[in-house]
Short mmCIF file of the C-alpha atoms (twelve columns), coordinates in Angstrom:
data_MODEL
# 
_entry.id   MODEL 
# 
loop_
_atom_site.group_PDB 
_atom_site.id 
_atom_site.type_symbol 
_atom_site.label_atom_id 
_atom_site.label_alt_id 
_atom_site.label_comp_id 
_atom_site.label_asym_id 
_atom_site.label_seq_id 
_atom_site.Cartn_x 
_atom_site.Cartn_y 
_atom_site.Cartn_z 
_atom_site.pdbx_PDB_model_num 
ATOM 1  C CA . MET A 1  -43.008 -24.120 12.874  1 
ATOM 2  C CA . ARG A 2  -39.739 -21.743 13.755  1 
ATOM 3  C CA . PHE A 3  -39.959 -18.994 11.095  1 
ATOM 4  C CA . THR A 4  -36.064 -17.516 11.251  1 
ATOM 5  C CA . LYS A 5  -35.024 -14.251 10.027  1 
ATOM 6  C CA . PRO A 6  -33.616 -13.524 6.513   1 
ATOM 7  C CA . ARG A 7  -29.695 -12.605 6.811   1 
ATOM 8  C CA . LEU A 8  -28.604 -9.481  5.605   1 
ATOM 9  C CA . THR A 9  -25.501 -9.719  3.353   1 
ATOM 10 C CA . PRO A 10 -23.347 -6.854  2.662   1 
ATOM 11 C CA . SER A 11 -23.604 -5.877  -0.955  1 
ATOM 12 C CA . PHE A 12 -20.355 -5.708  -1.936  1 
ATOM 13 C CA . ALA A 13 -21.357 -3.629  -5.255  1 
ATOM 14 C CA . PRO A 14 -21.794 -0.294  -4.807  1 
ATOM 15 C CA . LEU A 15 -18.143 -0.902  -3.065  1 
ATOM 16 C CA . ILE A 16 -16.649 -2.248  -6.109  1 
ATOM 17 C CA . VAL A 17 -18.167 0.759   -8.472  1 
ATOM 18 C CA . LEU A 18 -16.831 3.619   -5.960  1 
ATOM 19 C CA . ALA A 19 -13.418 1.982   -6.370  1 
ATOM 20 C CA . ILE A 20 -13.270 1.790   -10.199 1 
ATOM 21 C CA . ALA A 21 -14.585 5.136   -10.394 1 
ATOM 22 C CA . LEU A 22 -12.066 6.420   -7.816  1 
ATOM 23 C CA . SER A 23 -9.369  4.106   -10.062 1 
ATOM 24 C CA . GLY A 24 -10.114 7.155   -12.511 1 
ATOM 25 C CA . CYS A 25 -8.520  10.046  -9.950  1 
ATOM 26 C CA . ASP A 26 -5.310  8.347   -9.291  1 
ATOM 27 C CA . PRO A 27 -2.472  10.687  -10.399 1 
ATOM 28 C CA . VAL A 28 -0.721  9.473   -13.375 1 
ATOM 29 C CA . ILE A 29 3.401   9.810   -14.129 1 
ATOM 30 C CA . ASN A 30 4.399   9.644   -17.350 1 
ATOM 31 C CA . VAL A 31 7.787   7.513   -17.962 1 
ATOM 32 C CA . ALA A 32 10.047  6.909   -21.219 1 
ATOM 33 C CA . GLY A 33 6.252   7.366   -23.020 1 
ATOM 34 C CA . ALA A 34 4.463   4.647   -20.826 1 
ATOM 35 C CA . ASN A 35 1.889   6.160   -17.696 1 
ATOM 36 C CA . PHE A 36 1.923   4.218   -14.230 1 
ATOM 37 C CA . PRO A 37 -0.028  4.922   -11.659 1 
ATOM 38 C CA . SER A 38 1.633   6.641   -8.786  1 
ATOM 39 C CA . TRP A 39 0.903   4.381   -5.981  1 
ATOM 40 C CA . LEU A 40 3.256   2.002   -8.041  1 
ATOM 41 C CA . PHE A 41 5.872   4.523   -8.661  1 
ATOM 42 C CA . CYS A 42 5.204   4.394   -4.588  1 
ATOM 43 C CA . ALA A 43 5.260   1.247   -3.930  1 
ATOM 44 C CA . ILE A 44 8.148   0.212   -5.925  1 
ATOM 45 C CA . CYS A 45 10.171  3.352   -3.872  1 
ATOM 46 C CA . GLY A 46 9.001   1.609   -0.505  1 
ATOM 47 C CA . ALA A 47 10.313  -2.185  -1.623  1 
ATOM 48 C CA . LEU A 48 13.982  -0.633  -2.879  1 
ATOM 49 C CA . ILE A 49 14.327  1.739   0.626   1 
ATOM 50 C CA . THR A 50 12.997  -0.909  2.832   1 
ATOM 51 C CA . ALA A 51 15.682  -3.602  0.648   1 
ATOM 52 C CA . ILE A 52 18.411  -0.690  1.380   1 
ATOM 53 C CA . LEU A 53 17.857  -0.802  4.753   1 
ATOM 54 C CA . ARG A 54 17.681  -3.947  5.305   1 
ATOM 55 C CA . PRO A 55 21.567  -4.286  5.463   1 
ATOM 56 C CA . VAL A 56 21.933  -1.269  7.486   1 
ATOM 57 C CA . PHE A 57 19.548  -2.938  10.221  1 
ATOM 58 C CA . VAL A 58 21.935  -5.746  10.145  1 
ATOM 59 C CA . ALA A 59 25.134  -4.049  10.304  1 
ATOM 60 C CA . THR A 60 23.793  -1.578  13.353  1 
ATOM 61 C CA . GLY A 61 22.919  -4.974  15.572  1 
ATOM 62 C CA . ILE A 62 19.287  -3.758  15.000  1 
ATOM 63 C CA . GLU A 63 17.616  -6.678  12.950  1 
ATOM 64 C CA . PRO A 64 16.951  -9.340  16.233  1 
ATOM 65 C CA . PHE A 65 15.463  -6.768  18.326  1 
ATOM 66 C CA . LEU A 66 12.691  -6.702  15.155  1 
ATOM 67 C CA . TRP A 67 10.907  -10.278 16.114  1 
ATOM 68 C CA . PRO A 68 8.377   -10.634 13.523  1 
ATOM 69 C CA . LEU A 69 10.457  -10.480 10.836  1 
ATOM 70 C CA . PRO A 70 8.016   -11.048 7.812   1 
ATOM 71 C CA . LEU A 71 5.493   -8.869  9.871   1 
ATOM 72 C CA . VAL A 72 7.943   -6.195  10.470  1 
ATOM 73 C CA . TYR A 73 9.233   -5.560  6.618   1 
ATOM 74 C CA . PRO A 74 6.127   -5.151  4.968   1 
ATOM 75 C CA . CYS A 75 5.109   -3.340  7.517   1 
ATOM 76 C CA . LEU A 76 7.761   -0.617  6.541   1 
ATOM 77 C CA . MET A 77 7.357   -1.166  3.265   1 
ATOM 78 C CA . ILE A 78 4.051   0.055   3.129   1 
ATOM 79 C CA . LEU A 79 5.113   3.220   5.596   1 
ATOM 80 C CA . ILE A 80 7.801   4.764   3.723   1 
ATOM 81 C CA . GLY A 81 5.533   3.713   0.240   1 
ATOM 82 C CA . CYS A 82 2.381   6.238   2.707   1 
ATOM 83 C CA . ILE A 83 5.409   8.783   2.840   1 
ATOM 84 C CA . MET A 84 6.248   8.889   -0.946  1 
ATOM 85 C CA . TRP A 85 2.722   9.293   -1.526  1 
ATOM 86 C CA . LEU A 86 2.361   12.390  0.932   1 
ATOM 87 C CA . ILE A 87 5.512   14.089  -0.420  1 
ATOM 88 C CA . PHE A 88 4.840   13.830  -4.043  1 
ATOM 89 C CA . PHE A 89 1.040   13.450  -4.601  1 
ATOM 90 C CA . ASN A 90 -0.503  15.028  -1.568  1 
ATOM 91 C CA . ARG A 91 -3.060  17.802  -3.058  1 
ATOM 92 C CA . LEU A 92 -4.590  19.307  -0.427  1 
# 
Protein backbone atom coordinates (compact mmCIF):
# COMPACT_ATOMS: atom_id res chain seq x y z
CA MET A 1 0.00 0.00 0.00
CA ARG A 2 1.31 3.36 -0.98
CA PHE A 3 1.18 6.26 1.43
CA THR A 4 1.11 9.78 0.08
CA LYS A 5 1.72 12.92 1.96
CA PRO A 6 -1.34 15.07 2.44
CA ARG A 7 -1.20 18.20 0.35
CA LEU A 8 -1.00 21.45 2.18
CA THR A 9 -3.25 23.90 0.43
CA PRO A 10 -2.69 27.54 1.24
CA SER A 11 -5.43 29.13 3.23
CA PHE A 12 -6.48 32.45 1.84
CA ALA A 13 -8.71 33.30 4.79
CA PRO A 14 -6.01 35.26 6.70
CA LEU A 15 -5.20 37.25 3.56
CA ILE A 16 -8.85 38.12 3.01
CA VAL A 17 -9.28 39.19 6.63
CA LEU A 18 -6.11 41.29 6.39
CA ALA A 19 -7.29 42.96 3.18
CA ILE A 20 -10.65 43.82 4.73
CA ALA A 21 -8.99 45.14 7.88
CA LEU A 22 -6.53 47.30 5.96
CA SER A 23 -9.17 48.73 3.64
CA GLY A 24 -10.38 50.89 6.51
CA CYS A 25 -6.95 52.59 6.61
CA ASP A 26 -7.44 54.06 3.16
CA PRO A 27 -7.43 57.88 2.87
CA VAL A 28 -10.77 59.25 1.75
CA ILE A 29 -11.49 62.27 -0.47
CA ASN A 30 -14.68 64.25 -0.01
CA VAL A 31 -16.15 65.25 -3.41
CA ALA A 32 -19.46 67.16 -3.30
CA GLY A 33 -20.43 65.48 -0.05
CA ALA A 34 -19.62 61.95 -1.22
CA ASN A 35 -16.62 60.09 0.13
CA PHE A 36 -14.36 58.40 -2.41
CA PRO A 37 -11.28 56.29 -1.70
CA SER A 38 -8.05 57.96 -2.74
CA TRP A 39 -6.95 54.98 -4.84
CA LEU A 40 -9.95 55.63 -7.08
CA PHE A 41 -8.81 59.23 -7.55
CA CYS A 42 -5.30 58.02 -8.42
CA ALA A 43 -6.62 55.41 -10.89
CA ILE A 44 -8.82 57.97 -12.66
CA CYS A 45 -5.92 60.45 -12.87
CA GLY A 46 -3.65 57.71 -14.24
CA ALA A 47 -6.20 56.82 -16.92
CA LEU A 48 -6.77 60.46 -17.90
CA ILE A 49 -3.08 61.32 -18.10
CA THR A 50 -2.40 58.17 -20.13
CA ALA A 51 -5.21 59.14 -22.51
CA ILE A 52 -3.64 62.60 -22.85
CA LEU A 53 -0.17 61.13 -23.47
CA ARG A 54 -1.24 58.78 -26.28
CA PRO A 55 -1.78 61.54 -28.89
CA VAL A 56 1.55 63.03 -27.79
CA PHE A 57 3.24 59.68 -28.46
CA VAL A 58 1.54 59.44 -31.86
CA ALA A 59 2.43 63.02 -32.85
CA THR A 60 6.09 62.63 -31.87
CA GLY A 61 6.41 59.24 -33.60
CA ILE A 62 7.25 57.31 -30.42
CA GLU A 63 4.23 54.97 -30.51
CA PRO A 64 5.59 52.55 -33.19
CA PHE A 65 8.47 51.77 -30.82
CA LEU A 66 6.12 50.89 -27.94
CA TRP A 67 5.47 47.48 -29.37
CA PRO A 68 3.10 45.54 -27.11
CA LEU A 69 0.59 48.40 -26.92
CA PRO A 70 -2.02 46.42 -24.92
CA LEU A 71 0.68 45.99 -22.29
CA VAL A 72 2.37 49.41 -22.47
CA TYR A 73 -0.65 51.64 -21.90
CA PRO A 74 -2.10 49.79 -18.87
CA CYS A 75 1.38 49.72 -17.32
CA LEU A 76 1.74 53.45 -17.98
CA MET A 77 -1.65 54.02 -16.35
CA ILE A 78 -0.62 52.03 -13.26
CA LEU A 79 2.73 53.84 -13.09
CA ILE A 80 1.10 57.27 -13.26
CA GLY A 81 -1.52 56.22 -10.69
CA CYS A 82 1.21 55.10 -8.29
CA ILE A 83 3.13 58.34 -8.83
CA MET A 84 -0.06 60.30 -8.07
CA TRP A 85 -0.46 58.25 -4.87
CA LEU A 86 3.12 59.03 -3.83
CA ILE A 87 2.76 62.73 -4.57
CA PHE A 88 -0.59 63.34 -2.87
CA PHE A 89 -1.08 60.62 -0.25
CA ASN A 90 2.38 59.61 0.96
CA ARG A 91 2.46 59.78 4.75
CA LEU A 92 6.15 59.01 5.25
